[in-house]
C-alpha positions in Angstrom: 40.5 127.8 361.8 41.2 128.0 358.3 44.8 128.5 357.0 45.5 131.8 355.6 44.9 132.4 351.7 48.2 132.3 349.9 48.9 135.4 347.7 50.0 133.0 345.1 49.0 129.3 344.7 50.2 127.1 341.8 48.4 123.7 341.3 49.2 121.2 338.7 51.3 123.7 336.5 52.6 122.0 333.5 54.4 123.3 330.0 55.9 121.6 327.3 57.8 123.0 324.2 57.5 120.4 321.5 58.4 117.1 323.0 60.2 118.8 325.9 58.4 118.8 329.2 59.7 121.9 331.1 57.1 122.2 334.0 55.8 119.0 335.1 52.8 119.6 337.6 54.1 122.3 339.8 52.4 122.6 343.1 53.6 125.9 345.3 52.2 128.1 347.8 53.6 131.8 348.4 52.3 133.3 351.5 51.3 137.0 351.4 54.0 139.7 352.4 56.7 136.9 352.3 59.6 136.3 350.0 60.2 132.9 348.1 63.3 131.9 346.5 63.5 129.4 343.6 66.8 127.8 342.7 67.7 124.9 340.3 70.0 124.3 337.4 69.9 125.7 334.1 67.0 124.5 332.2 65.2 123.3 335.2 62.2 125.3 334.4 62.8 128.5 336.7 62.1 131.4 334.1 59.3 129.4 332.5 57.6 129.4 335.7 58.0 133.0 336.2 56.8 133.7 332.9 53.6 131.7 333.3 52.7 133.5 336.3 53.4 136.9 334.5 51.2 135.9 331.5 54.2 135.8 329.1 53.8 132.1 328.4 50.4 130.2 328.6 50.8 126.9 330.4 49.4 123.7 329.1 47.4 122.7 332.3 46.9 123.7 335.8 45.9 126.8 337.9 47.5 130.2 338.8 45.8 131.7 341.8 46.5 135.1 342.9 44.4 136.1 346.0 42.4 133.1 345.3 41.5 134.1 341.8 42.3 131.7 339.0 44.0 134.2 336.7 44.0 131.6 333.7 40.0 131.5 333.7 39.7 135.4 333.8 38.9 137.4 330.7 41.8 139.5 329.3 41.0 142.9 331.1 40.8 140.9 334.3 44.0 139.4 333.6 45.8 142.6 332.9 44.3 144.2 335.8 45.5 141.4 338.2 49.0 141.3 336.5 49.2 145.2 336.7 50.0 144.8 340.3 53.1 142.9 339.6 56.6 144.5 339.4 59.6 142.8 337.9 63.2 143.3 338.2 64.9 141.6 334.9 68.3 140.0 335.0 70.0 142.2 333.1 68.0 145.5 334.0 66.2 145.4 330.7 66.4 149.4 330.6 65.5 151.3 327.5 68.5 152.7 326.0 66.7 155.5 324.3 65.1 156.9 327.4 66.6 158.7 330.2 66.7 157.0 333.7 63.6 158.8 335.0 61.5 157.7 332.2 62.6 154.3 332.6 61.6 154.4 336.1 58.2 155.9 335.5 57.6 154.0 332.3 54.7 151.8 333.7 53.0 154.7 335.2 53.2 156.8 332.1 52.2 153.9 329.7 49.1 153.3 332.0 48.4 157.0 332.0 48.6 156.9 335.7 50.5 160.3 336.0 51.5 163.4 334.0 55.3 163.6 332.8 56.0 165.8 335.4 54.5 163.6 338.1 56.3 160.9 336.7 59.6 162.6 337.1 58.7 163.5 340.7 57.8 159.8 341.4 61.0 158.5 339.7 63.1 160.9 341.9 61.2 159.5 345.0 61.8 155.8 344.2 65.3 156.6 343.0 66.2 157.9 346.6 64.8 154.6 347.9 67.3 152.6 346.2 70.2 154.9 347.2 70.3 157.0 344.0 70.6 160.8 343.8 67.4 162.4 341.8 70.0 163.7 339.3 70.7 160.1 338.1 67.4 160.5 336.5 68.6 162.8 333.8 71.3 160.2 332.8 71.2 157.9 330.1 71.3 153.9 331.0 74.7 153.8 329.0 76.1 156.0 331.5 75.3 153.8 334.4 77.4 150.9 335.9 76.2 147.5 336.4 75.2 148.2 340.0 73.6 151.4 339.3 71.5 149.6 336.3 70.1 147.1 338.9 69.0 149.8 341.3 67.2 151.7 338.3 65.7 148.2 337.6 64.6 147.9 341.0 63.3 151.5 341.3 61.2 150.7 338.1 59.9 147.5 339.6 58.7 149.3 342.8 57.5 152.6 341.3 53.8 151.6 341.2 54.0 150.0 344.6 52.9 146.4 343.4 51.6 143.7 345.6 53.9 141.1 344.0 57.5 141.6 343.1 59.5 139.3 340.8 63.3 139.2 340.7 65.3 137.3 338.0 68.9 136.6 339.0 69.0 140.1 341.0 72.8 139.8 341.8 74.0 138.3 338.3 77.1 140.2 337.0 77.9 142.2 340.3 80.7 141.9 342.9 80.1 140.3 346.3 79.7 143.9 348.0 77.3 145.2 345.2 75.4 141.9 345.3 74.9 142.5 349.1 73.7 146.0 348.6 71.1 144.9 346.1 69.9 142.2 348.3 69.5 144.7 351.3 67.6 147.1 349.1 65.2 144.4 347.8 64.7 143.2 351.3 64.0 146.8 352.5 61.7 147.5 349.6 59.7 144.5 350.1 59.2 144.9 353.8 58.3 148.7 353.4 55.8 147.9 351.0 54.7 144.7 352.4 54.8 143.0 349.0 55.0 139.3 348.2 58.3 138.3 346.2 59.7 135.7 344.3 63.2 135.6 343.2 64.9 133.0 341.0 68.8 133.0 341.7 72.0 130.8 341.5 73.5 132.8 344.3 73.2 131.0 347.6 74.1 133.7 349.9 71.5 136.0 347.9 69.0 133.3 348.4 69.6 133.2 352.1 69.4 137.0 352.2 66.2 137.7 350.3 64.3 134.5 351.1 61.8 133.7 353.9 61.2 130.4 352.2 62.9 128.6 349.3 62.0 125.8 346.7 64.2 123.6 344.4 63.1 122.9 340.8 64.7 119.8 339.0 63.5 118.6 335.6 60.3 120.6 336.0 59.3 119.5 339.5 59.8 120.8 342.8 62.0 118.4 344.7 62.3 120.2 347.9 60.8 123.3 349.9 61.7 124.6 353.2 63.0 127.7 355.1 65.7 129.7 353.0 67.8 129.6 356.1 68.2 125.6 355.6 69.4 125.9 352.2 73.1 125.0 353.0 72.0 122.4 355.7 69.4 120.3 353.9 69.6 116.7 354.0 68.0 116.4 350.5 70.9 115.0 348.4 70.1 117.2 345.4 69.8 120.2 347.5 73.1 119.5 349.0 74.9 118.9 345.8 73.4 122.1 344.1 74.0 124.5 346.9 77.5 123.2 347.6 78.5 123.0 344.0 79.7 119.4 344.3 80.6 117.7 341.1 79.5 114.2 342.4 75.9 113.5 343.3 72.5 112.7 342.1 72.4 115.7 339.7 74.3 114.6 336.5 74.9 117.0 333.5 72.8 116.1 330.5 75.1 115.9 327.3 73.5 116.6 323.9 73.5 114.0 321.4 
């Protein structure tokens, strides 16, 4: 009996900027309807990896398969169709300041002509309620929202089109511990309700364990460990142990600029 086809499969993914090698042959499988958390220090390649999958950056080599289809070998229309089923929660919300909250939430649907403005407003109210916000919040401007509310609105926008895949970029950054736990709980609830596949990048180890089923650690553009997210704090890998416990001493040394 063959193994189930991964929702996302990366093989030999590499990317350089000039003489700086950022991704050095990434191999990674993410199972359907599961959550993968990617950890690693600043400059380890986490954001570049996500941007390659999203199509914001073209890798130098390797394959990106979604549902068994190599996205990089498809024409532009097919790529856009595949990536149209991906939702993204950006680190700082990335809300449009000039638009009210409801238009931010329904932005993707409206931009793709998948609904009328009236339908978009109704959909926005529906998904705002799913992240614990009243429909009246839809009439506010992003500048009127707290940091936690902005994260919730960003999450509502990410799930509005009920995507197959969800990406989360540092979902708890800038939030207090309680609000961070609230956002993590909402993410888990939304992913489970929709049956989506999720990838999150984070420095927050509590968040990583709450969100993730699996976890992988990037270091200098390579995956140096992969396992259950519940094992992050007890890994016998010295790099993982140093990173997750914030130890100054260990195999990971801060590189100084010359």
